[in-house]
N, C-alpha and C positions, 0 to 999 in steps of 0.2 A: 764155503764160508764167505759171508759178506765182509768186505773191507770196512774197517772203522773209518769214520769221517770226522775231520777237523774243519771247523768253520773259522775262517780268518776275516775279522772285521777290517774293512778297508775304508779309508777316508783321506781327504786331501792332507798333505804333509805327513802321511804315514812314514814312520822311521823305518824304511825298507831294510836296512842292515840288521835291525833287531830280530827279524823273523827268518832271515836267509837260511841259516843253518838248521833251524827248527823245521821249517817246511820241507827242506831237502831231505832231511833224515826221516821225517814222517813218511813222505811220499815214497821214498825208496825202501823203507823198512830196515835199513842197515842198523839202526839203533834199537828199534823196537822189536825186530824180528818179523814184523808184519807190515806190508805196505799199506799206507793210508790214502784215502781220497782227501784232497784239499779243495774246499769250495770257498770262494770269496763272497762276502755279504756286505751290502752297503744300504744307505738310506734311500738312494735313488739308483736308476739304471744308468745314470751319467758316468763317464769314466772319471776316475780320481787320478791325481798326480801326486806321487810320493815325494819326499824330500829330495831323493836322488834323481827326480825327473821322469821316473817310469810312469806310464799311463796304464791303468788297470781297469778293465771292465768287470763289474760284479757278476757273479753267477746267479745270485738271487737277492731279493730285497730283505732287509732286516725284519720288516713287519711279517714276512712269510716264514721266517725261521722258527722251527719247532725244536725245542731241546730233545724231544724223543727221536729226532732224526740225526742226532749228533753225538759224538763221543768227546768233543772238546771244543771250547770256544777260545780263540786266540785274539787278544786285543793289544796291538802294538802301541807304542808311544806315538804322539803327534802333537803339533802345536795346539790343537783344540783343547787338549786335556788341561794344560796350564792356563789356558784362557777361560776356563770354566765351562767348556762345552762337553759334548759326549754323553749327554743325558740319555739319549735313546739307546746307546750301547751299554750304559750302566744298567738301564732297566732290563735289557736283554740278558746281561750277566746275572742279574737277580733271578730272572726266570730259570736260567741254566742251573744256578746254584740251588734253587728251591727244588729242581728236578733231579739233583744229584749228579749233574754233569760238570766236570772240572772246567775251570776258567784259568787261562794263562794270561794274566794282565802283565804287560811289560812296561817298565819305565813310567812314562807319564800316565798310562792307563791306570796304574795303581792309585794315583792321586784322584782320578775321576771316580774310581770305585770307593775310595775313602770318603770323598765328599758325599757320595750317595748313601753312606752308612753301611756299605756292604762288608767292610773290614772290621767293624766295631766288635763283633762277636765271633769272628773266624780267624783261625790260624792263617797267617799270611807273611809275606816278605815284600820288600821293595828295594830300590837302589840304596836308600838310606832312611832310617826311621825319622830323621829330622824333616825330610821331604814330606812325609805323610802328616807329621804333626802340624805343619803349616796349613794343612787343609781344614784343621779344626776337628779332625776325626777323634773318636774315643776308643780306638782299638789298640793302643800302645801295649796293653798287657798281653795281646795275642800276636805281637810282632815277633818273628823269628829271624835272626840274622841270617842272610843268604848263605854265609859260609857254613852254617850248621844245618841248613835245609836238607842236605843230602841224607842226614841221619834221622830226620823227623818228618812225619806226615804233615802236609800243608794243604789247606783248602784252596788258597790262591797263591800262586807263585809268580814272581816277576823276574827272577834271575836265572831260573833253570826250569826245565820240564823233564819229568821222568815218568815212565809208565807206572801205573798203579794197578793193584789187583782189585 
C-alpha cells in the first residue's frame, strides 16, 4: 500500500511552530494509524528561513505540484499572508480544492485564502472570524468556530486537522 503524501508549503518567515505537531504525527502515523510522506514545496529551489531561524530546502517547486499526487496541502502562517502575499500558494490551494484534495490553512494562511475568495462558499474556520472579516471576504455564513469543528465536516481548517473518509 502506498503511503499518503502531505505537501507542506514553505516560504520565508513560515511559522514553524504551527506545523510541528502535525507533520510529526502524520509522518509517524501515531495519530492517523498510517505513516505519511511529507514533502516540502516552494516557489523556488532556494532555501527558506522560518520565523524560528530554521533553513529548509524545498523538495519540489510549487509549479510542478499536481493535486493528483497529494493527499493534503498544508499552508502555515507567515508574515507574507498579512502583507497581502501568497497568491501563488492560494492559486495552488484552489487547484487542490477543485480536485477534492483537502487543504489545511493555518493562521495567516486562512486570510490569504479568504482574500482569494476560496472561503466564500466553503465551510472553514480560522483563529477568529474577525480576522477573516478584515480581508473583505464574503464567507462569514460558512465560518465554523474552531471549537465546534471537531463535530462538523470542514473543507478548510486552520485550527486542527483530522483524518477524513
